[in-house]
N, C-alpha and C positions, 0 to 999 in steps of 0.2 A: 546612225546617219544623222539623226536630230542633234545629238551632242556634237558630233564632228562639225556640223554645219555652224553650230553656235561658236565653236572655237575659231572657225574661219571668220565669222562675222565680227567677233570680238577684236581679232587682230586688225581687221579694217577700221574698227571704232578707234583702237588705240593709235593707229596711224593718222586717223583724221583729227584726234585731239592734238596732235603735234603740229598740225597746220594752223598755227595760231597767227594773229596779227596785232597791230597796235591801233589804238582808237584815233590817234592823230589830233588830240585835243588842242585847240589854238592856245598859245601861250598868252598870259596876261599882257594887256596893251601898254601898261605903264602910264597911261594918260590920266589926268585928274578927273574924278567922277564928281559931277554936279547935278543937283536935282532940287527943284523948288517944291519942297514938301507942303509949305503953307498954301501955296497956290493950288496944288493938287487937292488939298483938303477942302479948300473953298469951292473948287469945281465939284467935288464929290457931293458936298451938301446942297449945292444948287441944282445939280441933276436930280438927286433924290427927292427933294422938296418941291421943285417947280415942275418936274415931269414924272409923277408917281404913276403907277400902274400902266407902264408903257409897253403894253402887249404889242407884239409885232403886227405892224399894219394899222395900229390904232392911231388916233390923233395925237396922243402924247408921244408916241414913237416917232411919228413924222415931224412933229414940232422939235423934238430932240434933235433930229437929223439936220434940220435947219439951223439950230443953235450950234451944233458942231461945225456945220459949214462956215458960219460967221467966225467961229473962233479960229479955225484953220486960216481963214482969210487974213485975221488980225495977225497971226503969226508970221505971215508973209508967204504963205504957201498958195497954190492954186488948187483948191479942192474940186472934186468931181462928184457928181451924184448919178448913180446908175440905177434905174427902176427896173424891176422884173416881177412878174406875177408869181403868186404861190397860194397854196391852200392852207389856211390855218384854222383849226377846229371846225373843219368841213366848210369853211367859207373862202371864197376866192378874194384875195386882198393883193394890193400893190405894195412891194417892199422896196427900200432903198438902201443901197450900200453907199457910204460916203468914204472917199479916200483922197489922199494927196501924196505927192512925191517930194522929197528933199534930194535933189540931184547930187550925185557923187562926181569925183574927178576921174574915176576909172570905170571898169566894167563890173557887172554883177549887181544883184539887188538883195537886200535884207527887207523882210516884211515883218511889221508888228501889227497885230489886230486885237480888238476887243469888241464884244457884242454889247449892244446897248439895251436890248429887250429884256424883259422879265416874264415869268411864268403868269398864268391867269390868277393865281392865288397870292401873289406878292403884293404888298402895300407900296413900299418905297424902293426896294431892290438896292439898298445902299452898298452892301458889300457885293451882292451878285446882281448887276454887275456895274453899278455906278463907279465903284472903285477902279475897275478895269478901264473904263472910259476916261475917268480923270487922270489916271496914270498915263495912259497913252497920249493924252493932250499934253501933259507936262513934258513927256519924252519928246513930242514933236517940237516943243519950244527949245528943248535942250540941243537936240541934233540940228535944228534949223540955224542955230547960232554958232555952230562949229563945222569945220571942214571935215569931211570923211571921204573915203575912197569909193565905197560902193553907195549906190542910191538906196535910200530908205523909203519904203512905203508905210504909211500910217492908215490902216484900214478899220473902219467902224461898220460893223455888220449888224444885221437884225435877223430874227428867225432862228437864233441859236437855241432857244427853249423848244423849238419844234424839230431840232436835229441839225444844226449848223447849216441851215439853209442858205444864209448869206455867204458864208465861207465857201461852200460848195459852188455857188453861182460864180464867185470871184475866180475860182480855179478854172472853171469851165470857159470864162470869158477871157482871162488874162493869160492863162497857160502856166506852165511850170518850169520851162527850160532856163529862164533867166534868173529864177529864184534860187539864192545860195542857202537861205535859211529863213524860217518863219517862226515867230515867238508869239503866242497868244497869251493874253492877260485876263485873268478872271479871279475874283475874290482876293484882291490884293491887300485888303485892310481888315483881315480877320482878327477879331478880338482875341487876346491870349493865344496867339499863334504858337504852334509846336514845331514850326519848321517851314520848309518850302516843299510843297507837293508838286510832283511832275507827272505829266500825262503826255506820252509819246505814242499812243496806240492809234489804230484805224480799224475800219470794218473790212479791210483787205489784209491778206497775210504779209503785212509789212509793219515795222516799227521804226522809230526815229533812230539814227545812227548812233553808236556808242559815244562818239566825240561830242555830240550835242548834250547827251545825258551828263557826261563828265564835266562839261563846261560850267555847269551850275555850281557845284561845290568849289571848283577853282575860282569862279567869280566871287563867291561868298567869301572865301579866304582873302582875295584881293581888296575887296572893299571893307574887310573886317567886320562884317555884319554878325551879330551874335545870334545866328541861327544855323540850322542843318538842313541839308537837301536829302529827301528820302529817295534813294535810288532803287530801282527794281531789282529783285533777286533774280537768279538764273531761272528758277521755276516760272516766276512771273512772266519773263520774256518768252519762254518756251511755250506756255500755255496760251499766251496772247497770240503767238504765231499760229498755233494749232487750231485754236477756236477764236478767231478775231471778232471782236464786238466793240471797237472804239466808237465814241460818239462826241467826242469834244470838239471844239473849233479847229484843232490841229488835225483831225481825222481826214478831211478831205485832201489835205496838202500831203500828209504821210502817204495816203493811198496813191497819190500822183507821183511819189518818189522824192518829194521835197523834204529836206531835213526840217522837221517841225516838231514843236514841243509846246505844251501849255504850262505856264508857271502860275502857281496859286499859293496862297498862304494856307498852310495845313492847320487844323484845329477844329474844334466842335463847331458844326454848323447850326445856326439858329433857324427856326422855321421861317418860311417866306413872309408870313404875316409879321414876324418880329424883326425882319431885316430892315432896320431903320438906322438913321445917322447916330443914334445913341449907342449902337452895338458895333461900331467900327473903331480902328485904332490907327492913328496917324503915325505912330512909331512902326507898326508892321507895314504899312504902305511905303514908308521911307526905306526899309530894309529890302523889300521886294523890288522897289524901283531902282535903287542903287545897284542891286545885283544885275538887273536887266540891262542898265547902262553899260556895265562892265562887260557883259555877254556881247552886246552889239559892238563895243569897241574892240573886243578880242577878235571877233569875226572879221571885223573891218580891216584890222591890221594884218591879217593873215594872208599871205601870198597864196593864190590858187583858190580852189574850192574843196570843202570836205567831202567825205562819202555820203552818198544819197541814202534815203531811207530805204530799208530792205530787210533781209533776213539775218544780218549780222548781230550777234548778240555779244553782251559784255560779260565776260567771265570774272575779271577783276578790273581795277581801274587802269591797268597797263596791258591787259591781254584781252583780245577779242576772239571769237570763233566766227569765221565767215559763213554766210548763209549757204555756200556750196558745200562746205564741210559738214554743216548741220544736215543738209539734204542727204549727203552720202551716208552719214551715220544712221539716219532713219531707214534709208532705202536697204542697207545690208541687214537690217533686223528682219527683213522679209525672207532672207536666205533659208533659215531653218524650216519655215512654213512651206517654202516652194520645194525643198527636198523632200519633205514628208508627203506633200501632194503628189508629186511624181512617183514616189515609192507606192503609195496607195493605188495609183493608176495601174502601175506595172503588176501589183498583186491582183487587181481585178481582171486585168487582160489575161494573166496566166491562168486564172481560175475560170476563165470565160463567163464572167459575171456581166450581165446586161446592164448598161449605165443609162440608157434612155429612159426607162421607167422611173429611175431615181430622180432625173431632172424634172420629168412631168410632175411627179409627187411634190417636188419642191415648189414648182410654179403654182400648183394648186394650194399649198400652204401659204404662199405669198399673197394670194388674192385677197384674204380678208384685211391684210395690212395695207394693201393698196386701196382698198375700199375706205379704210379709215383716213388715209391721206387725202383721198378725193373729197370726203365730206368736210374735212377741215378747210380745204381751199374753197368748197362751195359755201361755207359759212362766211367767207370774206365777200363773195358775190352778192349774198342775200342781205349783208350788213349786219350779221350776228356779231362780228368782231369789229373793234374800231379800226380806223384807218389813220395813217400818219402821212403828212406831205412829203416826208423824206424817209429814205431807207435807214438812216441813222437815227434811231430813237434814243434820246437821252434817258438814263435810267431814273432821273429825278423828274421827268416830265409827268403831267397829269395822266397821260395815257398809260404810262408804265406803273405809276404809283396807285392807280385806282381800278383794281380788278373788278370786272363785271361778273360778280358771283353767280347771279341768276342765269346769265346768258352762258356762262361756262358750265353750269350744272345741266342746263338744256343740251348744250353741245355734248357733254359727257354722256348723258343718258341716251342720246341719238347714237353716238359712237358705240356704246356698249350693246345696244340692241342690234345695230348693224352688224357688229363684229361676231356676236353670238350666232345670229342667223347665217352669216357668211361661213362661220366655222362648221355649222350643221350641214350646209350644202357641200362643203369641201370635204367633209368626212364621208358623205355619201358617194361623192365622185371618186374618192381614193380607194374605195373598196374594190373597184374594178382594176386597179393598178397594183399589181404585185411586184414588189422590189426586194432585192437582197439588201440586208443591213449594211454589207460592205460597200456596196454601190452608193447608198445613202451617205455614209460616212465620207466616202471620196467627194461626193457632190457638194458636201458642206465645206469641206476643206478647199475645193476648187472655187466655190463661190466667195470664200473669205479672201483667197489669194486674188481673185478678180477685183473685189472691193478695194483690197490694198493697192493694187496696181493702178485703179482708177483714181483713188485718193491721192496717190503719188503724182499723178498727172494734173489733177485739180489744185491741189495745195499740199506739196510735199511734207510740210510740218504737220499736217493733220494725220500723218501715220502714227503720231503719238496716241491717238484715239483708238486705232486699230491694233496697236502693239500688244496690249494685253491678251487680246484674242489670239494673235499670232504666236504668243508664247504658251498659253494654257490650253488651247484647243488640241494641239498634238499630244499633250500630256494626258488628256482625258482617256479613260479606259472603260470597257464594259464592266458592270458591276453595280455596287451600291451607289447611294446618292452622292457620297463623298468622292468617289472615284469617277463618276460619270457626269452628274449634273452640276456639281459645284465648279469644277474646272471650266465648264462651258460658260457659265454665267459670270464667272470671275473675269472672263475675257471682255465683258462690257463694263468693267469697273471705271473706266476713264469718263464715262458719260455722267455718272452722279458726282464724280470728282470735279468735273468741270463745272457743274451746276453749283456745287457747294462753294468753290473758289469764286465764282462770279457773285454769288449771294453775299459773300463776305467782303470782297473787293469793291462792289458797287453799292454796298450798304442798303440793299433792297430786302435782305433777310428771306423769309419764306415766300415772298411775292416773286421769287425768281422764276417760278413755274409760269406766271402771267407774262413776265417780261419776255421770256424766250418764245411763248406761244404768239405774242404780238410780233416779235422779230420773224417768226415763220410766216405768219399771215401776211406780213408786209414784205416778204421776198428779201429781207435782209439776209436771212438764211436761204440760200439758193435751193430751188426745187430739186435739183439733182442731188444735192446733200440730203435732203429729206428722203428721197427715193433710196439712196444708199443706205441711210439709217433703217428703213423699213426692211430692206433686204437682210441687213445684218441681224436684226431682231428675229426675223423669220427663220433665218439659217441657224441661229443659236437654238431656237426651239426644236427644229428638226434634229439636229445633232444630238441634244440632251435627251430627246425621246428615244432616238435610236440606240444610244448607248445605254440607257437605263432599261430598255426593253429586255424582257427575260427571253432566253434562248440564243442570245447572240454569243457566238464563240469567243472565248477571251483572247484568241489570237487574231482578231479582226484587224487590230492595229499594229500587229507585230511587224517588225522591220524584215526586210529581206535577208539581213545578216543572221537574224535569230531563227529563221524557218528552217534551214537545211538541217541543223542539229535535231530539231524536233521532227523532222519528216522521216529520218532513217528508221527509227524503231517502228513507226507507223507502216512504212513500206515493207519491212520484213514481216510484220503481223499480217498484212494484206496478202503477201505472197504465200505465207503458210496457210491462210484460209483458202486460197485459191487451189493450192496442192491438195488440200484435204477434199475438197469438192470433186476435183478430177479423179481422185482415188475411188471415191464412192461410186461415181458414174462408171468407172471401169469394172468395179465388182458387180454392179447391177447388170451390165451388159453380159458378163461371163455367166451369171446365174440364168438370165433369159435363154442363152444358147444352150445351157445343159437341159433346161426344162422343156425345150422345143420337141425333141424325139419322143419324150414321155407322153406329151399331150397327143401327138399324132397316133 
């Protein structure tokens, strides 16, 4: 049954892979590309030298907002300043977004944005992100002097170092229905650049549409820039959908469905203390800026609007896989697990095995894990873990890059003590609950199926995390460690794979444990996801222990198709035994009758 279900699932997968689409990348505009690189370089130097250490909400940050306001007015635009409260480093501060609109002749809006703030350890923040602000100002001069069909918004945000605070506030206030695309600029003057780095992720299960990714290399070719665009691989797109953790300035827009992407110059990043005007490149700034100009021209010249941000991934530059097809592919992978679970239930019902004690035992086994989760969230209330003003915590922020080792060790010690004590209590309580191993195995598979269905409802792409368990758990068999325990814990393989992936992609290394702990504490990882993870780990322990336990019959997981052939010899043996017992009883009765007259 398991193998047959996989055949049916693979047929659906193959059919789903044939339902492909095209990205619909806008064609090159053919318009001349103009950009004042010299003016942008002067602005970069002025911002870095006159407004250093512009931490969000500081005097330097507010003074730079006034300077940008004056520059936009000189261009001929009507700038707006919108203030809003935020919490930065535990302090309540007032932040300002500065933005202006260059009206178009038609409908629709293109947004370009750059953050002006720096981290608390930066000195000048020349490349990150005075270069982005200077580039955006020059783009405002360029597009204000030319006619364009769509309106163009030039947005200068703050609070990006604390998690795209300004960008998120703009999305909340302005909305997203009228936005056709959003392009964020950051680190546009990297010295010794190796290409163009793109970021189209969000903290929600959505990514930028394929046409926006593919627009970058097309624009590079159009302006003949000697650089390359680093497009994401298929695995990157799928993992990002399954375990979303985007924190860039584009993230709030992508989460709202707006086609948004961050454009940066790839290359070795210098430490914030060394990010000065001496470590930037005007040549790189020109290449990035002219590419963005062509991107905007191509979007503006296209009739209609492109696909919104969602679950569609890019297989090749000319082929895309829609999010609905990807969801269908992930959903049918649960068919073999469902088949095995139903078969186990039928087996237990035929054998009249009680199921209720198995679920009670599973609940008792889950209790220590729930206690651990409760203590972690309690650490947030007592201030043991740091807090962030935004659910989107940048991986290069001081909170993420500065693990509090002493507090982490204290929390770990408390968790270990609490877990050991809870396990001791749980074992005493379980002594009064007698269960059949077959019922325990069914309860584990039923719990996994319930987890998979709930995950499918919350984030269908997150089935990728549960998929190894759906494959390996039905293959686990009673017996030695390799047959019982190893397949069960191989089902949890996607969790360390996701950690290693993000450790490499976010360039945080072994500090990834702290980053995800802060995301958990800050509710970026929803509480329901944490509870599902606790149930999954607890269920894996129950199943591995039950399969590895001695005395469990080898046929506990046998399918119904295999059992009849094995049951017939057993039935003949049982009938022969019953017949022999009846013959003995008849002989004994005859002897008693014969001895009766002699006794009298």
